[in-house]
C-alpha positions as CSV (number, residue, x, y, z in Angstrom):
1,X,94.9,-37.5,38.4
2,X,96.3,-34.0,38.1
3,X,95.8,-33.9,34.5
4,X,99.4,-32.6,33.9
5,X,101.3,-33.4,31.1
6,X,104.9,-32.9,32.3
7,X,106.6,-36.2,32.6
8,X,108.6,-37.8,35.8
9,X,111.6,-36.5,36.5
10,X,112.5,-34.0,39.5
11,X,111.8,-30.3,38.8
12,X,113.2,-26.7,40.4
13,X,109.3,-25.3,41.5
14,X,107.2,-22.6,43.8
15,X,104.1,-23.7,45.4
16,X,101.0,-21.9,44.2
17,X,98.0,-22.8,45.1
18,X,95.1,-24.8,46.4
19,X,92.2,-25.5,45.1
20,X,88.9,-27.7,46.3
21,X,88.8,-30.8,44.1
22,X,85.8,-32.4,43.6
23,X,86.0,-34.3,39.9
24,X,86.7,-37.5,41.1
25,X,84.1,-38.5,44.2
26,X,86.0,-41.3,45.4
27,X,88.4,-38.5,47.2
28,X,85.3,-37.7,48.5
29,X,86.5,-33.9,50.5
30,X,89.6,-33.1,48.7
31,X,92.1,-30.3,48.1
32,X,94.4,-30.3,44.7
33,X,97.8,-28.3,45.8
34,X,99.5,-27.0,43.1
35,X,102.8,-26.0,41.8
36,X,104.9,-23.7,39.1
37,X,107.4,-25.5,37.4
38,X,110.2,-22.3,37.3
39,X,113.2,-23.7,34.8
40,X,113.8,-25.8,32.1
41,X,111.9,-27.4,29.4
42,X,108.8,-27.3,31.1
43,X,109.1,-23.8,32.7
44,X,105.6,-22.7,33.3
45,X,103.7,-25.3,33.9
46,X,101.5,-26.2,36.6
47,X,101.6,-29.8,38.2
48,X,99.5,-31.0,40.8
49,X,98.6,-33.6,43.7
50,X,94.9,-34.6,44.9
51,X,94.4,-35.7,48.3
52,X,92.1,-36.1,50.5
53,X,91.3,-33.5,53.5
54,X,91.6,-36.4,55.7
55,X,93.7,-36.6,58.5
56,X,95.1,-40.1,59.8
57,X,98.6,-42.2,59.3
58,X,98.3,-43.5,55.9
59,X,96.2,-39.4,54.5
60,X,98.5,-37.5,51.4
61,X,97.4,-33.6,53.3
62,X,99.6,-34.3,56.1
63,X,102.5,-35.2,54.7
64,X,102.6,-32.9,51.8
65,X,101.9,-30.3,54.7
66,X,105.0,-31.5,56.2
67,X,106.9,-31.0,52.7
68,X,106.0,-27.5,52.5
69,X,106.8,-26.6,56.1
70,X,109.8,-28.2,56.0
71,X,109.5,-30.0,59.0
72,X,107.5,-32.0,61.0
73,X,103.7,-30.5,62.0
74,X,103.5,-30.6,65.9
75,X,100.5,-32.8,67.1
76,X,97.2,-30.3,67.3
77,X,99.5,-27.8,64.9
78,X,97.2,-25.3,62.8
79,X,98.4,-25.6,59.1
80,X,96.9,-22.9,56.4
81,X,98.4,-23.8,52.9
82,X,97.7,-20.5,51.9
83,X,100.6,-19.6,54.6
84,X,103.2,-21.1,52.1
85,X,102.4,-20.0,49.3
86,X,105.5,-19.1,47.1
87,X,107.7,-21.4,48.7
88,X,110.2,-22.8,46.3
89,X,112.2,-25.9,46.0
90,X,112.2,-29.4,43.6
91,X,109.3,-30.6,42.4
92,X,109.5,-34.2,42.2
93,X,106.7,-35.7,39.2
94,X,105.7,-39.3,39.4
95,X,104.0,-41.1,36.2
96,X,100.0,-43.1,37.3
97,X,99.1,-46.3,36.9
98,X,97.0,-44.4,34.4
99,X,99.7,-43.1,32.3
100,X,99.1,-39.6,33.8
101,X,101.3,-37.2,36.1
102,X,101.3,-36.7,39.3
103,X,103.6,-34.7,41.9
104,X,104.8,-37.4,44.6
105,X,107.3,-35.0,46.7
106,X,108.5,-31.9,47.5
107,X,111.7,-31.0,48.8
108,X,111.5,-27.1,50.5
109,X,114.7,-25.4,49.6
110,X,116.7,-25.1,52.6
111,X,115.2,-22.6,54.8
112,X,118.6,-20.9,55.9
113,X,119.8,-19.9,52.2
114,X,123.2,-21.5,52.7
115,X,124.0,-19.2,56.0
116,X,125.7,-20.7,58.7
117,X,122.7,-21.3,61.8
């Protein structure tokens, strides 16, 4: 899922948007989380991950929210993906069983920009 043609690897990227996703009924109410690759052979291409909007112990939505925030979400904390548009870091792309690719994780850049805190 995700329809990306970018091979599995780690890429410098930035989070650009989320979109509603309804192309596959098995996901139910879902969103597509989208990053843009910033450098290298695939610069400018978008990579994505579709996640269900459900929260739970195995849900991917809160995991990606935490990856974008760069820290654990507090219990009951409100999270808006739009607050994180433009966040840069390393986007990790994996190959799926069907031979496509999708984002498996995101490692946010150091929040301190290298300065001592």
